[in-house]
C-alpha positions as MATLAB code, in Angstrom:
seq = 'XXXXXXXXXXXXXXXXXXXXXXXXXXXXXXXXXXXXXXXXXXXXXXXXXXXXXXXXXXXXXXXXXXXXXXXXXXXXXXXXXXXXXXXXXXXXXXXXXXXXXXXXXXXXXXXXXXXXXXXXXXXXXXXXXXXXXXXXXXXXXXXXXXXXXXXXXXXXXXXXXXXXXXXXXXXXXXXXXXXXXXXXXXXXXXXXXXXXXXXXXXXXXXXXXXXXXXXXXXXXXXXXXXXXXXXXXXXXXXXXXXXXXXXXXXXXXXXXXXXXXXXXXXXXXXXXXXXXXXXXXXXXXXXXXXXXXXXXXXXXXXXXXXXXXXXXXXXXXXXXXXXXXXXXXXXXXXXXXXXXXXXXXXXXXXXXXXXXXXXXXXXXXXXXXXXXXXXXXXXXXXXXXXXXXXXXXXXXXXXXXXXXXXXXXXXXXXXXXXXXXXXXXXXXXXXXXXXXXXXXXXXXXXXXXXXXXXXXXXXXXXXXXXXXXXXXXXXXXXXXXXXXXXXXXXXXXXXXXXXXXXXXXXXXXXXXXXXXXXXXXXXXXXXXXXXXXXXXXXXXXXXXXXXXXXXXXXXXXXXXXXXXXXXXXXXXXXXXXXXXXXXXXXXXXXXXXXXXXXXXXXXXXXXXXXXXXXXXXXXXXXXXXXXXXXXXXXXXXXXXXXXXXXXXXXXXXXXXXXXXXXXXXXXXXXXXXXXXXXXXXXXXXXXXXXXXXXXXXXXXXXXXX';
ca = [
       0.063   -0.028   -0.080;
       1.233    3.560   -0.720;
       2.658    5.279    2.403;
       0.103    8.209    1.630;
      -3.005    5.830    1.516;
      -5.826    6.150    3.966;
      -7.602    2.762    3.908;
     -11.071    3.102    5.345;
     -11.660   -0.524    5.698;
      -8.550   -0.948    7.886;
      -8.254    2.441    9.735;
     -12.034    3.586   10.222;
     -14.932    1.754   11.402;
     -17.104    4.680   10.753;
     -17.028    7.755    8.402;
     -13.822    9.774    8.260;
     -14.165   13.664    8.327;
     -12.936   15.797    5.671;
     -10.919   17.655    8.365;
      -9.240   14.289    9.390;
      -8.076   13.937    5.768;
      -6.850   17.487    5.689;
      -4.808   16.900    8.847;
      -3.258   13.814    7.478;
      -1.786   16.021    4.447;
       1.853   16.260    5.184;
       3.486   19.462    3.857;
       6.140   17.599    1.802;
       3.590   15.390    0.161;
       1.435   16.575   -2.666;
      -0.570   13.501   -3.525;
      -2.712   11.218   -1.290;
      -4.867    7.946   -1.743;
      -8.165    7.372   -0.222;
      -8.946    3.506   -0.667;
     -12.511    2.457   -0.322;
     -14.201   -0.818   -0.602;
     -15.852   -1.786   -4.025;
     -19.368   -0.802   -4.433;
     -19.182    1.663   -1.576;
     -20.126    5.375   -2.332;
     -18.453    8.488   -0.800;
     -21.429    9.201    1.323;
     -20.737    5.909    3.196;
     -17.271    7.033    3.942;
     -17.002   10.808    4.286;
     -19.062   13.572    5.963;
     -18.233   16.102    3.145;
     -15.996   16.543    0.407;
     -12.318   17.187    1.116;
     -10.385   20.256   -0.170;
      -7.922   20.327   -2.979;
      -7.920   18.400   -6.162;
     -10.125   15.274   -5.944;
      -9.379   12.760   -8.611;
     -12.201   10.334   -7.741;
     -11.025    8.048  -10.518;
     -14.476    6.161  -10.259;
     -17.634    7.558  -11.878;
     -20.863    7.444   -9.930;
     -19.594    7.278   -6.424;
     -21.735   10.368   -5.304;
     -19.202   13.176   -4.904;
     -21.815   15.993   -5.678;
     -24.406   14.207   -3.706;
     -22.070   13.969   -0.686;
     -21.714   17.916   -0.645;
     -25.266   18.452   -1.318;
     -26.274   16.366    1.493;
     -23.749   17.691    3.924;
     -25.600   19.611    6.491;
     -22.200   21.068    8.021;
     -21.545   24.152    5.740;
     -23.033   26.122    2.911;
     -21.803   24.937   -0.562;
     -21.449   26.574   -3.988;
     -21.284   23.686   -6.638;
     -20.322   24.787  -10.033;
     -21.002   22.536  -12.903;
     -20.414   22.871  -16.719;
     -23.857   22.307  -18.011;
     -27.300   23.369  -17.000;
     -28.635   19.894  -17.493;
     -26.373   18.573  -14.760;
     -27.204   21.345  -12.380;
     -30.840   21.108  -12.989;
     -30.952   17.332  -12.618;
     -28.846   17.403   -9.339;
     -31.178   20.151   -7.920;
     -34.296   18.103   -8.706;
     -32.984   14.908   -6.964;
     -31.687   16.748   -3.947;
     -34.904   18.686   -3.497;
     -36.844   15.606   -3.777;
     -34.947   14.223   -0.847;
     -35.237   17.374    1.356;
     -37.569   19.888    0.195;
     -38.212   22.264   -2.842;
     -36.370   25.165   -1.208;
     -33.283   23.228    0.035;
     -31.084   23.576   -3.180;
     -31.150   26.500   -5.542;
     -30.391   26.213   -9.305;
     -28.729   29.264  -11.055;
     -28.451   29.116  -14.831;
     -30.780   29.891  -17.902;
     -34.075   28.324  -18.029;
     -34.513   24.660  -18.311;
     -37.343   22.149  -17.777;
     -39.709   23.456  -15.371;
     -37.479   26.285  -14.068;
     -37.284   29.714  -15.576;
     -34.216   31.775  -15.148;
     -34.173   33.361  -11.636;
     -34.205   37.029  -11.269;
     -31.668   38.611   -8.770;
     -34.400   39.131   -6.064;
     -35.268   35.449   -6.238;
     -31.486   34.749   -5.443;
     -31.241   37.268   -2.839;
     -34.389   35.919   -1.054;
     -32.872   32.479   -1.026;
     -29.529   33.861    0.386;
     -31.349   35.734    3.133;
     -33.534   32.820    4.421;
     -33.322   31.458    7.931;
     -34.339   27.890    7.702;
     -31.828   26.244    9.921;
     -30.533   24.298    6.774;
     -27.308   24.989    4.929;
     -27.475   26.859    1.669;
     -26.817   24.582   -1.323;
     -26.287   26.372   -4.726;
     -25.928   24.648   -8.018;
     -24.674   27.238  -10.583;
     -23.829   26.749  -14.141;
     -20.228   27.942  -14.719;
     -21.149   30.830  -17.004;
     -23.368   32.243  -14.078;
     -20.813   32.068  -11.466;
     -19.928   35.871  -11.932;
     -23.507   36.854  -11.676;
     -23.615   34.862   -8.229;
     -20.578   36.555   -6.978;
     -21.966   40.040   -7.992;
     -25.100   39.385   -5.773;
     -22.868   38.088   -2.885;
     -20.964   41.409   -3.160;
     -24.236   43.552   -3.424;
     -25.562   41.724   -0.337;
     -22.096   42.170    1.502;
     -21.759   38.442    1.938;
     -18.324   37.085    2.745;
     -18.927   34.283    0.305;
     -15.132   32.947    0.521;
     -15.426   32.389    4.140;
     -19.124   31.490    4.466;
     -19.231   28.877    1.402;
     -17.368   25.820    0.216;
     -16.702   26.003   -3.345;
     -16.704   22.806   -5.436;
     -15.809   22.922   -9.093;
     -17.443   19.656  -10.394;
     -16.573   17.981  -13.799;
     -13.495   20.331  -14.078;
     -12.135   18.090  -16.862;
     -15.215   19.025  -19.099;
     -14.665   22.709  -18.241;
     -11.022   22.374  -19.559;
     -12.022   20.769  -22.900;
     -15.167   23.104  -23.600;
     -13.276   26.299  -22.562;
     -12.236   26.947  -26.174;
     -16.006   27.193  -27.052;
     -17.203   28.887  -23.966;
     -14.827   31.516  -22.744;
     -16.641   32.115  -19.562;
     -15.399   28.811  -18.166;
     -11.891   30.228  -17.829;
     -13.247   32.737  -15.234;
     -13.904   30.133  -12.603;
     -10.218   30.207  -11.993;
     -10.355   33.747  -11.099;
     -12.921   32.957   -8.283;
     -11.477   29.544   -7.240;
      -8.176   31.035   -5.942;
     -10.130   33.709   -3.906;
     -11.329   30.917   -1.611;
      -8.982   29.595    1.058;
      -7.659   26.200    0.429;
      -9.877   24.560    3.110;
     -12.932   26.020    1.420;
     -12.300   24.833   -2.211;
     -12.046   21.684   -4.278;
     -11.946   20.655   -7.910;
     -13.420   17.209   -8.714;
     -13.282   14.707  -11.624;
     -13.452   11.055  -12.152;
     -11.287   11.505  -15.381;
      -8.641   13.916  -14.389;
      -6.547   15.748  -16.897;
      -3.155   17.520  -16.527;
      -3.297   21.056  -15.457;
      -1.091   23.776  -17.064;
      -1.687   26.198  -14.234;
       1.065   25.819  -11.685;
      -1.367   26.899   -8.867;
      -3.420   23.976   -9.436;
      -0.404   21.775   -9.791;
       0.623   22.934   -6.250;
      -2.791   22.041   -4.844;
      -2.928   18.903   -2.669;
      -4.476   15.861   -4.548;
      -6.481   13.118   -3.109;
      -6.856   10.047   -5.441;
      -9.966    8.016   -4.509;
      -9.581    4.328   -5.413;
     -11.264    0.962   -5.002;
      -9.644   -1.789   -3.094;
      -9.952   -4.015   -6.050;
      -9.462   -2.029   -9.255;
     -12.212   -2.162  -11.848;
     -11.530   -3.263  -15.452;
     -13.986   -2.437  -18.249;
     -14.796   -5.136  -20.739;
     -14.568   -3.349  -24.187;
     -15.298   -4.440  -27.673;
     -12.980   -2.126  -29.652;
     -14.017   -2.201  -33.449;
     -11.644   -0.449  -36.032;
     -13.292    0.248  -39.431;
     -13.157    2.424  -42.446;
     -16.933    3.371  -42.297;
     -17.981    4.298  -38.822;
     -21.584    5.145  -39.423;
     -22.147    1.938  -41.532;
     -20.378   -0.179  -38.846;
     -22.472    1.128  -35.974;
     -25.685    0.736  -38.297;
     -24.692   -3.005  -38.477;
     -24.084   -3.461  -34.930;
     -27.480   -1.807  -34.047;
     -29.213   -3.938  -36.369;
     -27.507   -7.158  -34.976;
     -28.444   -6.163  -31.384;
     -32.099   -5.299  -32.196;
     -33.033   -8.020  -34.466;
     -31.068  -11.130  -33.042;
     -28.882  -10.750  -30.141;
     -30.493   -8.484  -27.730;
     -33.978   -7.498  -29.093;
     -35.273   -6.576  -25.609;
     -32.414   -4.515  -24.400;
     -31.904   -0.802  -24.634;
     -28.951    0.868  -26.642;
     -27.323    4.097  -25.844;
     -25.233    5.475  -28.685;
     -22.697    8.267  -27.774;
     -21.972   10.380  -30.881;
     -21.066   13.858  -30.942;
     -22.596   14.584  -34.515;
     -26.071   15.494  -35.228;
     -25.471   14.670  -38.869;
     -24.103   11.267  -37.906;
     -27.192   10.730  -35.840;
     -29.545   11.678  -38.623;
     -27.440    9.256  -40.983;
     -28.030    6.437  -38.576;
     -31.580    7.136  -38.125;
     -31.945    7.151  -42.013;
     -29.889    3.930  -42.404;
     -32.180    2.162  -39.914;
     -35.253    2.999  -42.186;
     -37.879    2.598  -39.555;
     -40.077    5.539  -39.387;
     -42.487    3.875  -37.011;
     -39.781    3.610  -34.374;
     -39.218    6.434  -32.072;
     -35.679    7.396  -31.182;
     -34.534    9.434  -28.201;
     -31.730   12.206  -28.551;
     -29.939   13.637  -25.423;
     -28.582   16.910  -26.549;
     -28.390   20.651  -25.797;
     -31.384   22.874  -26.385;
     -29.376   24.629  -29.056;
     -30.023   21.498  -31.257;
     -33.698   21.220  -30.852;
     -34.550   23.554  -33.792;
     -32.352   21.507  -36.193;
     -33.740   18.079  -34.867;
     -37.396   19.314  -35.049;
     -36.825   20.518  -38.674;
     -35.241   17.103  -39.563;
     -38.156   15.162  -37.787;
     -40.667   17.198  -39.752;
     -39.069   17.152  -43.138;
     -38.091   13.482  -42.981;
     -41.022   12.201  -41.098;
     -38.966   10.517  -38.291;
     -40.014   10.144  -34.794;
     -37.318   11.870  -32.683;
     -37.893   12.567  -28.944;
     -35.257   15.311  -28.054;
     -37.127   17.406  -25.335;
     -37.721   14.656  -22.826;
     -35.912   11.402  -23.663;
     -35.488   10.474  -20.105;
     -38.103    9.353  -17.576;
     -37.979   11.248  -14.276;
     -36.440    8.143  -12.605;
     -33.618    8.410  -15.125;
     -34.582    5.557  -17.135;
     -34.478    5.536  -20.979;
     -37.848    6.105  -22.730;
     -36.817    4.568  -25.956;
     -35.078    1.180  -27.084;
     -32.450    3.379  -28.947;
     -31.298    6.704  -27.523;
     -28.497    8.973  -29.020;
     -26.237   11.167  -26.784;
     -24.148   14.073  -27.890;
     -21.391   15.760  -25.715;
     -23.606   18.060  -23.759;
     -24.656   14.780  -21.893;
     -21.244   13.087  -21.629;
     -20.795   14.500  -18.334;
     -23.003   14.522  -15.128;
     -26.301   12.995  -16.095;
     -27.425    9.706  -14.461;
     -29.076    6.913  -16.565;
     -30.548    4.475  -14.199;
     -31.051    1.595  -16.491;
     -29.263   -1.404  -17.865;
     -28.266   -0.791  -21.464;
     -25.602   -1.550  -24.098;
     -23.310    1.432  -24.935;
     -21.936    2.171  -28.421;
     -19.408    4.931  -28.514;
     -18.244    6.509  -31.959;
     -15.107    8.333  -32.607;
     -14.182    9.334  -36.126;
     -11.262   11.545  -37.394;
     -13.515   12.516  -40.341;
     -15.466   14.683  -38.030;
     -12.990   16.098  -35.507;
     -15.470   17.113  -32.966;
     -16.379   13.454  -32.485;
     -12.907   12.225  -31.849;
     -12.687   11.107  -28.093;
     -10.000   10.585  -25.580;
      -9.987    7.358  -23.343;
     -11.084    9.695  -20.527;
     -13.958   10.957  -22.442;
     -14.906    7.324  -23.185;
     -14.806    6.693  -19.550;
     -16.959    9.426  -18.777;
     -19.696    8.210  -21.304;
     -19.645    4.808  -19.520;
     -19.938    6.450  -16.240;
     -23.394    7.891  -17.216;
     -24.902    4.479  -16.652;
     -25.432    3.902  -13.018;
     -26.926    0.420  -13.327;
     -25.208   -2.403  -15.251;
     -23.504   -1.682  -18.650;
     -24.746   -4.725  -20.636;
     -21.968   -4.306  -23.202;
     -19.469   -1.431  -24.301;
     -18.534   -1.174  -27.911;
     -16.192    1.597  -29.283;
     -16.248    2.089  -32.957;
     -13.510    4.112  -34.491;
     -11.292    5.088  -37.507;
      -7.964    6.642  -37.845;
      -6.149    9.256  -40.198;
      -3.487    7.075  -41.672;
      -5.075    7.058  -45.207;
      -5.168   10.709  -45.207;
      -2.301   13.142  -45.786;
      -1.530   15.556  -42.925;
      -1.557   19.275  -43.828;
       0.695   20.169  -40.994;
       3.557   17.858  -39.972;
       5.128   20.332  -37.545;
       4.997   18.824  -34.157;
       2.920   20.634  -31.647;
       4.339   22.743  -28.873;
       4.749   21.367  -25.446;
       2.573   22.468  -22.571;
       5.704   24.139  -21.107;
       6.441   26.076  -24.271;
       2.861   27.162  -24.627;
       2.621   28.357  -21.069;
       5.893   30.263  -21.278;
       4.989   32.067  -24.455;
       1.524   33.029  -23.081;
       3.059   34.299  -19.957;
       5.561   36.396  -21.918;
       2.937   37.893  -24.053;
       0.667   38.445  -21.048;
       3.417   40.321  -19.095;
       4.399   42.388  -22.032;
       0.735   43.584  -22.507;
       0.375   44.374  -18.915;
       3.615   46.369  -18.810;
       2.541   48.324  -21.680;
      -0.823   49.041  -20.106;
       0.845   49.930  -16.898;
       3.212   52.449  -18.639;
      -0.050   53.968  -20.220;
      -1.152   55.247  -16.852;
       1.478   57.707  -16.936;
       2.142   58.139  -20.697;
      -0.835   58.072  -23.112;
       1.374   57.473  -25.881;
       1.718   53.877  -24.667;
      -1.995   53.332  -24.842;
      -1.732   54.249  -28.454;
       0.903   51.524  -29.045;
      -1.259   49.071  -27.107;
      -4.314   49.920  -29.354;
      -2.212   49.371  -32.466;
      -0.474   46.152  -31.203;
      -3.312   44.374  -29.292;
      -4.510   42.364  -32.250;
      -1.012   41.304  -33.176;
      -0.353   40.065  -29.562;
      -3.708   38.100  -29.456;
      -2.894   36.602  -32.778;
       0.681   35.576  -31.744;
      -0.875   33.923  -28.674;
      -2.974   31.527  -30.761;
      -2.229   27.696  -31.043;
      -3.617   25.367  -33.480;
      -5.801   22.647  -32.308;
      -7.441   19.578  -34.138;
     -10.949   20.734  -32.920;
     -10.750   24.511  -33.730;
      -8.760   26.647  -36.169;
      -6.878   28.616  -33.568;
      -7.137   28.857  -29.910;
      -6.201   32.036  -27.834;
      -3.783   31.069  -25.068;
      -4.220   34.435  -23.200;
      -7.146   36.206  -21.592;
      -8.163   39.009  -19.219;
      -8.564   38.105  -15.595;
     -12.207   39.007  -14.777;
     -11.298   40.165  -11.225;
      -8.334   42.394  -11.915;
      -8.663   43.173  -15.556;
      -4.854   42.129  -16.350;
      -3.920   39.696  -19.017;
      -2.800   36.289  -17.850;
      -2.326   32.684  -19.705;
      -5.663   31.159  -20.552;
      -4.870   28.023  -18.849;
      -8.011   25.987  -19.486;
      -7.569   26.747  -23.230;
      -4.033   25.644  -23.126;
      -5.189   22.491  -21.394;
      -7.630   21.878  -24.148;
      -5.102   22.219  -26.763;
      -2.697   19.872  -24.943;
      -5.621   17.364  -24.595;
      -6.699   17.857  -28.211;
      -3.108   17.297  -29.595;
      -2.626   14.151  -27.486;
      -5.961   12.706  -28.651;
      -5.089   13.343  -32.098;
      -1.947   11.108  -31.788;
      -4.217    8.212  -30.689;
      -5.851    8.255  -34.293;
      -2.612    8.437  -36.253;
      -2.981    4.744  -37.001;
      -5.419    1.986  -35.839;
      -3.074    0.660  -32.959;
      -2.573    3.688  -30.771;
      -6.211    3.898  -29.297;
      -6.042    0.110  -28.481;
      -2.624    0.576  -26.779;
      -4.089    3.424  -24.613;
      -7.266    1.578  -23.697;
      -5.431   -1.545  -22.838;
      -3.735    0.178  -19.930;
      -6.769   -0.069  -17.659;
      -9.231   -2.264  -19.632;
      -9.700   -5.728  -21.169;
      -9.992   -5.228  -24.874;
     -11.586   -7.578  -27.442;
     -10.276   -6.138  -30.742;
     -12.109   -6.606  -34.213;
     -11.720   -4.888  -37.550;
     -14.519   -4.389  -39.950;
     -13.361   -3.180  -43.338;
     -16.115   -2.390  -45.817;
     -16.036   -2.076  -49.616;
     -17.281    1.423  -51.029;
     -19.984   -0.406  -52.950;
     -21.536   -1.856  -49.578;
     -21.951    1.668  -48.284;
     -25.224    3.620  -48.731;
     -23.410    6.816  -49.536;
     -26.617    8.458  -50.757;
     -27.946    8.718  -47.384;
     -25.131   11.009  -46.078;
     -25.431   13.020  -49.226;
     -29.030   13.554  -48.794;
     -28.378   14.750  -45.312;
     -25.691   17.103  -46.484;
     -28.164   18.329  -49.214;
     -30.843   18.773  -46.691;
     -28.595   20.595  -44.430;
     -27.642   23.012  -47.228;
     -31.228   23.473  -48.003;
     -32.149   24.201  -44.460;
     -29.342   26.769  -44.251;
     -30.813   28.462  -47.373;
     -34.309   28.452  -45.910;
     -32.926   30.242  -42.836;
     -31.058   32.751  -44.779;
     -34.140   33.415  -46.972;
     -36.255   33.696  -43.778;
     -34.004   36.334  -42.225;
     -32.908   38.322  -45.366;
     -35.654   40.879  -45.672;
     -35.630   41.233  -41.791;
     -31.804   41.974  -41.892;
     -31.820   44.239  -44.844;
     -34.832   46.133  -43.564;
     -33.329   46.651  -40.110;
     -29.931   47.487  -41.333;
     -31.277   50.613  -43.056;
     -32.243   51.950  -39.625;
     -28.819   53.649  -38.976;
     -27.489   53.698  -35.574;
     -29.622   50.976  -34.372;
     -28.386   47.472  -34.031;
     -30.043   44.953  -36.275;
     -29.632   42.265  -33.770;
     -31.494   44.366  -31.002;
     -34.401   45.121  -33.667;
     -34.840   41.488  -34.527;
     -34.246   39.878  -31.147;
     -38.066   39.323  -30.821;
     -38.298   37.815  -34.358;
     -35.214   35.450  -34.261;
     -33.375   33.855  -31.442;
     -29.857   34.310  -32.644;
     -28.350   33.108  -29.397;
     -30.005   29.650  -30.017;
     -28.505   29.092  -33.511;
     -26.965   25.684  -33.568;
     -25.649   25.931  -37.056;
     -21.950   27.306  -36.584;
     -21.771   28.608  -40.187;
     -25.111   30.350  -39.899;
     -24.039   31.854  -36.702;
     -20.792   33.095  -38.113;
     -22.801   34.511  -40.892;
     -25.088   36.409  -38.495;
     -22.150   37.759  -36.370;
     -20.150   39.030  -39.391;
     -23.342   40.774  -40.858;
     -23.897   42.577  -37.325;
     -20.181   43.406  -37.261;
     -20.183   45.271  -40.689;
     -23.818   46.286  -41.385;
     -22.867   49.946  -40.323;
     -20.222   50.234  -42.970;
     -21.566   48.863  -46.152;
     -24.886   48.500  -47.866;
     -26.841   45.806  -46.088;
     -28.106   44.053  -49.255;
     -24.830   43.790  -50.814;
     -23.323   42.491  -47.614;
     -26.092   39.905  -46.867;
     -26.027   38.472  -50.538;
     -22.229   38.353  -50.557;
     -21.990   36.577  -47.176;
     -24.823   34.268  -48.279;
     -22.751   33.199  -51.442;
     -19.491   32.683  -49.412;
     -20.317   31.625  -45.967;
     -20.132   27.836  -46.829;
     -16.581   28.028  -48.118;
     -14.026   29.023  -45.508;
     -11.330   30.398  -47.964;
     -13.754   32.459  -49.928;
     -15.330   33.847  -46.788;
     -11.938   34.772  -45.299;
     -10.850   36.502  -48.556;
     -14.278   38.537  -48.880;
     -13.995   39.739  -45.205;
     -10.478   40.622  -45.800;
     -11.181   42.532  -49.029;
     -14.240   44.447  -47.220;
     -12.102   45.389  -44.217;
      -9.358   46.816  -46.542;
     -11.959   48.673  -48.523;
     -13.481   50.140  -45.478;
     -10.375   51.353  -44.065;
      -9.891   55.124  -44.416;
      -7.029   56.025  -46.797;
      -5.412   57.821  -43.987;
      -5.147   54.664  -41.973;
      -1.474   54.090  -41.684;
      -1.625   50.457  -43.118;
      -3.856   51.430  -46.001;
      -1.727   54.627  -46.737;
       1.486   52.721  -46.735;
      -0.124   50.037  -49.187;
      -1.171   52.697  -51.589;
       2.258   54.329  -51.338;
       4.162   51.163  -52.064;
       1.848   50.071  -54.764;
       2.368   53.423  -56.597;
      -1.473   53.716  -57.108;
      -1.247   57.241  -55.942;
       1.018   58.093  -58.776;
      -0.547   57.983  -62.210;
       2.811   58.259  -63.975;
       4.189   54.926  -62.718;
       3.121   51.396  -62.536;
       4.064   48.353  -60.413;
       4.965   45.264  -62.165;
       5.617   42.052  -60.072;
       6.520   38.464  -60.934;
       5.546   35.846  -58.602;
       8.559   36.171  -56.419;
       8.256   39.881  -56.430;
       4.770   39.622  -55.263;
       5.585   37.587  -52.268;
       8.440   39.937  -51.186;
       6.277   43.036  -51.707;
       3.322   41.600  -49.650;
       5.672   40.333  -46.953;
       7.182   43.907  -46.676;
       3.696   45.279  -46.188;
       2.735   42.985  -43.406;
       6.107   43.196  -41.710;
       5.042   46.659  -40.989;
       2.695   45.205  -38.490;
       5.065   42.531  -37.599;
       3.339   39.638  -39.401;
       5.051   39.278  -42.696;
       7.481   36.464  -41.652;
       4.656   34.571  -39.951;
       2.237   34.256  -43.038;
       2.495   31.423  -45.463;
       3.102   32.331  -49.134;
      -0.410   31.244  -49.974;
      -1.922   33.673  -47.481;
       0.055   36.607  -49.008;
      -1.094   35.667  -52.343;
      -4.766   35.694  -51.066;
      -4.445   38.976  -49.541;
      -2.654   40.477  -52.779;
      -5.936   39.296  -54.504;
      -8.241   40.801  -51.834;
      -6.448   44.094  -52.153;
      -5.627   44.831  -55.729;
      -7.064   44.808  -59.052;
      -4.335   43.700  -61.469;
      -3.605   42.540  -65.054;
      -1.526   39.698  -65.829;
       0.765   39.854  -68.773;
       3.471   37.194  -69.507;
       3.700   35.905  -65.974;
       3.737   39.468  -64.497;
       1.184   41.249  -62.495;
       0.554   44.800  -63.149;
      -1.134   46.717  -60.343;
      -4.155   48.830  -61.731;
      -6.356   49.768  -58.840;
      -7.770   48.847  -55.317;
     -11.022   46.994  -54.713;
     -10.920   44.009  -56.997;
     -14.366   42.796  -55.785;
     -15.976   46.022  -56.569;
     -17.387   46.449  -53.182;
     -19.855   49.534  -53.070;
     -18.588   52.667  -51.481;
     -18.628   52.472  -47.710;
     -21.423   54.179  -45.789;
     -18.687   55.019  -43.274;
     -15.165   53.893  -42.771;
     -13.547   52.240  -39.704;
     -11.866   54.564  -37.301;
      -8.390   55.995  -38.453;
      -6.652   54.299  -35.536;
      -8.302   50.911  -35.780;
      -6.309   47.824  -35.207;
      -6.788   45.922  -38.418;
      -5.928   42.601  -36.806;
      -9.206   42.789  -34.869;
     -10.893   42.606  -38.345;
      -8.627   40.749  -40.816;
      -9.342   36.908  -40.734;
      -5.956   35.230  -40.635;
      -5.596   31.513  -41.279;
      -3.769   29.051  -39.023;
      -0.105   29.960  -38.237;
       2.577   29.033  -40.841;
];
C-alpha cells in the first residue's frame, strides 16, 4: 500500500471527516490516496467533500451528492452544463424539500431563469438548513456580484466545489466564460475549495499543480470489458451493430449511442429505415430546432425534449447522446453502450477519459460496451510540424501577457503607450494562438475577470494539449488500442467495408438537406436583416431579437454569418453585405478573402496600413505602375505585413490571397501589373472604420505557418 494511502476498511470503522483527511496531509507530500471498498459510495465514508484536487477515478460514487447532503456548511457547486445542475437540484430537493437547493442558470425544464431578487431571497432565508447552490459555470460571476451587493463574505461562508473540471477544460475553447472560474476559485482559502473529476486531466496552471491532490480508489481495481472495433466507415459499422443487437442478439435490451454529431445521428436514423420507431436524442437545447426540422421534413419520430423518464430510465429502445450529456447525467437503467469516434468529424474524436465519462453515465449495469473508430492513416496531414509542449505554450502565453500588462501599466503615466497598445493588441492576441485539431486557432491569453490584467488562458492551453494528445491516438489503428489496454480488457476486431457496400446516398441526402435548411434560414431572415440594417445607428440584432433567437442558432456557419453581418452592417450596404455573405459563408477560404477585402476597402485612406499599401503599390502616382513577378509579389506583400510584424509569420498562399483581396491587377506574360484597389468591386462605404483601428481585430487570418 502507498505510504500516503488512507484505507477506510482498515483504519476507520465509521465515516472519516474531511477535516481528518486535511490533517493527514503532510507538507512535503502533494498526493494522497483514499482507498474504499468496491461498491461503496463516498457518502458511506465521508462527512463532506475534502479540499484540494479530488481525483475520484471512479464515476458514480456520489461526490456531488455528498456535498449537497452535507449539513455542516453552505456550498457553491459549479458545474459545466445546466442539465447537470438542474438534474442534481431536482434529485436533492426531492430528498429534502423544494427550497433546499437552488439552481442558477438559464431556463430549463420547469424552471425559468431566476431574477436577482429570487436569489437574494434564498440567500437571506433563515431555515436552519445550509444553503446549497448549484450554478452553471457561466453564471458564477453573476452569483458573485449578488454576494457582493449583499455584503456576504462568500469565500469564508461557503465551500466552493468545481465539479467535472475536466469537461470545463475541454469546453473552454468554445465557452470563454469557463476560464473565469479560476479567477474565483483562488479567492477561496484552501480549506474552502476543491476541484473534482473522475477523469482528471493534467493542468497547465502551476497554482493547480501545487494543490494537494486526493486520489480515491477502489480496493480492487475495476476493469472494463470493451469491444473495440476498427473500421473504415464508422456510421455503416455502427448501423450493422445496432441491427444485429435489435434483430437477433438483444432484441429486448436498450441501446445508448454516444455520438457527438447530429449529422451522424441523422444518418444512422436514416440507415435504420424505420419511421415507426421513436428514437431518443440527449442533446443541448441549441440543437432542438435543427432536430425538429429534420423530424418534420423526413417524417422520423425523434424525442429530443424529454428522452429520459423522471427516474432516469431511457424512454426508447435506442437513444443517441451528444457531448452535452457526456458528463454528469445519471441513466438508471441497464443498457448497451456504443461510442463512435471518427477523425472525419474532428469534434467526434474522443480521448480514453471521455469514453470513460460516457460509460459513467450508466448507474446500473452496462450490458456491453462497444467503441467504433477509424484513423487518419490514409489521409495526408496538412501540418507535420510537431505541436508545442505544455511548457512552451505556457511560457509564451506568460511572456505575451506580461508584455501587454507592462504596456498598459506604462500607459497610466504616458498616453502614448496606450496608442501603442491599441495598435499592437490584435498582433499580441494573434501571436498567442495555438492550432488545435478541434478548432482553427485557440487563444492562449485572456483578461482576468477580477483584476482586468492579462494572464495565460490555462483551460484553453489544457484543451489544446488534450486535443493534440488525442489526435495522436488516431494516427493509426494501434494507438487507441494501446491506450485503452492500460486499464481495460480489450476485445479487438476490424470491420473493413467495400465502398459499394456503403449507402453513401444517405449522407449525401443529409448534406443536401442541411444546405437546403441553411438556405431556408437565410431566406427567412434576409428581408428582416436588410430592412433593419437601413435604420442607421440601431443594431439589427437588437431590432430582430423578438423575431429570431440568434443566441439559439445551432448551425455554426449560420451563426458566423449573422455575427459578421452585425459587425459590418454599419459600414456597407446591407443588401450587398447579406448577399455576398450568403454566397461565401459555406466556403471558409472564400469567406475569409471576402472579409479581408471588405475590411481593407472600408479602412480610411489615412489609416497607416492602407496609406502605406497605396504608397508602396504606386497607385497614388498616375505616372508609374508596379509590375511584379511571382517572387516579387511575395516579397512585396511580406514587406507590407512586416510593418505590423506579421510578414514572416504568414504563409506564401496567405500573402497571395491578401494580394488578390487588395488589388485589381492585369497579368501579362507571368507579370502582375497593379491597376487599382477594390478587386471585388465592393460599393462605396457608408462610413469607414476609425483611422486608428487595429486591423488585426478585423482581418481573418488562417492558421499559423
